[in-house]
C-alpha positions in Angstrom: 140.3 129.1 84.2 140.2 130.8 87.5 141.2 128.8 90.6 138.9 127.0 92.6 137.6 129.0 95.8 137.7 127.5 99.2 135.1 128.1 101.7 135.5 128.8 105.2 132.2 129.3 107.0 132.0 131.0 110.5 130.2 129.2 113.3 127.8 132.1 113.8 126.6 131.9 110.2 126.0 128.2 110.3 124.4 128.4 113.6 122.0 131.1 112.1 121.3 129.5 108.7 121.2 125.8 110.0 119.7 126.1 113.5 117.8 129.3 113.4 116.4 129.5 109.7 116.0 125.7 109.6 118.0 125.3 106.4 119.6 121.8 105.5 123.1 121.5 104.8 122.3 120.9 101.1 120.3 124.1 100.8 123.1 126.2 102.5 125.5 124.7 99.9 123.2 125.5 97.1 123.3 129.1 98.1 127.0 129.2 97.9 127.7 127.5 94.3 128.9 130.0 91.8 130.8 129.4 88.5 134.3 129.3 90.0 133.5 127.4 93.3 131.9 124.2 94.1 130.2 124.0 97.4 128.9 120.8 98.6 126.8 119.3 101.2 129.7 117.1 102.8 131.9 120.7 103.0 129.0 122.3 105.0 128.6 119.3 107.0 132.4 119.2 107.7 132.5 122.8 109.1 129.3 122.2 111.3 131.2 119.1 112.9 134.3 121.3 113.2 132.6 124.1 115.1 130.6 121.4 117.2 127.3 122.5 115.9 124.7 119.8 117.1 122.5 117.7 114.2 119.1 118.2 113.9 116.8 114.9 114.3 115.2 113.9 110.9 111.9 115.6 110.9 112.8 118.3 113.3 111.8 120.9 110.7 108.0 121.9 110.9 105.5 122.3 108.0 106.6 123.0 104.7 110.6 122.6 105.6 109.9 119.0 106.8 111.1 116.3 104.4 108.0 114.6 105.1 105.7 117.4 104.5 102.5 116.3 102.8 99.8 119.4 102.9 96.9 116.6 101.3 97.4 114.2 104.1 97.1 111.4 101.4 99.9 108.9 100.3 99.9 106.1 97.9 100.2 102.7 99.4 102.6 100.0 97.9 99.5 97.9 96.8 98.1 101.0 94.7 95.7 102.2 97.4 95.5 105.7 99.0 96.5 106.3 102.7 94.8 109.1 104.4 96.2 110.6 107.7 93.8 110.3 110.4 94.1 111.8 114.1 93.1 108.7 115.4 92.8 107.7 119.3 92.8 104.0 118.2 96.2 103.2 116.6 95.4 99.7 115.8 93.2 100.8 113.1 96.2 102.7 111.4 98.6 101.1 109.0 101.7 103.2 109.8 102.6 106.6 111.3 98.9 107.4 111.6 97.5 106.6 108.4 94.7 104.3 107.4 93.4 103.0 103.8 91.1 105.6 102.4 88.5 103.0 101.0 88.0 101.5 104.4 87.9 105.3 106.1 85.1 106.0 103.5 83.3 102.5 104.1 83.1 103.4 107.8 81.2 106.6 106.9 78.9 104.7 104.7 78.2 102.0 107.5 78.2 104.4 110.3 80.7 102.5 112.7 84.5 101.5 112.6 84.8 98.5 110.4 86.1 95.3 112.1 89.6 94.0 110.9 88.0 90.9 109.2 85.5 93.0 107.2 86.7 93.6 103.6 85.9 96.4 101.2 85.6 95.8 97.6 85.9 98.2 94.7 83.2 97.5 92.1 84.9 98.9 89.0 88.4 97.4 90.3 90.1 100.8 90.5 91.9 101.1 93.8 91.8 104.6 94.0 88.3 105.2 93.0 87.0 105.6 96.4 83.4 107.1 95.6 80.9 105.6 98.0 78.8 104.2 95.0 81.9 102.1 93.9 82.4 100.5 97.3 81.0 97.3 98.7 81.5 96.1 102.6 81.8 92.4 103.0 81.5 90.6 106.6 84.4 88.5 105.8 87.1 87.7 103.2 85.4 84.5 102.5 82.2 86.2 101.1 84.4 88.8 99.0 86.1 85.8 97.4 82.6 83.9 96.8 81.6 87.4 95.1 84.5 87.4 93.1 84.4 83.8 91.9 80.5 84.5 91.0 81.7 87.4 88.8 84.4 85.2 87.3 82.0 82.5 86.2 79.7 85.2 85.0 82.5 86.8 82.8 83.5 83.3 81.6 79.7 82.5 80.5 79.7 85.7 78.6 83.0 85.3 77.1 82.3 81.9 75.6 78.8 82.9 74.7 76.7 80.3 76.5 74.6 82.8 78.2 74.5 85.5 75.4 73.0 83.1 73.0 70.6 81.2 75.1 69.5 83.7 77.6 68.6 87.3 76.8 67.9 88.2 80.7 71.6 88.1 81.6 70.9 90.5 84.5 68.6 88.1 86.2 71.1 85.2 85.9 73.7 87.4 87.3 71.6 88.4 90.3 70.8 84.6 90.9 74.6 84.1 90.9 75.4 86.4 93.7 72.1 86.2 95.6 73.7 83.8 98.3 76.5 86.1 99.1 75.6 88.3 102.3 76.7 92.0 101.7 76.7 94.2 104.5 76.2 97.6 102.8 76.5 98.7 99.2 
């Protein structure tokens, strides 16, 4: 087995690759790996520190080379919703780092104004990423949204246990009667 090769980087080489070309320590290390030598990120960092090369801040690389690069501008929210990047002058609307929930953004376009913080957007089919305008309902408050969901639950229970399906063939009219008291802003 051949002896392991030791790496000694020059200051000029590291400055060119790291500072000018914008490569990370791991990218530089990957380029120097061979069958006989193992070059790791810690070794490249060691030589950069030894030469006094300043570290970049996280996210200092632009565009594709940035670790947070996202060409679509859409992220996944922890709750299963989509977040969309918005160049907004009102940061109070944004969740974090300039992102807003996509279904709220689409609902704002439907209603024609920014949504108030207490207004709730409901997905008719229950699919959190289906943000088609026909699938969204805007409620004036969370209380109205809960009433709507309770009436849906009552209707589903009556269908499940067969009371309505046996006694009444006009189920649609009964369902509409259940939800008529709920004020819906826009559908």
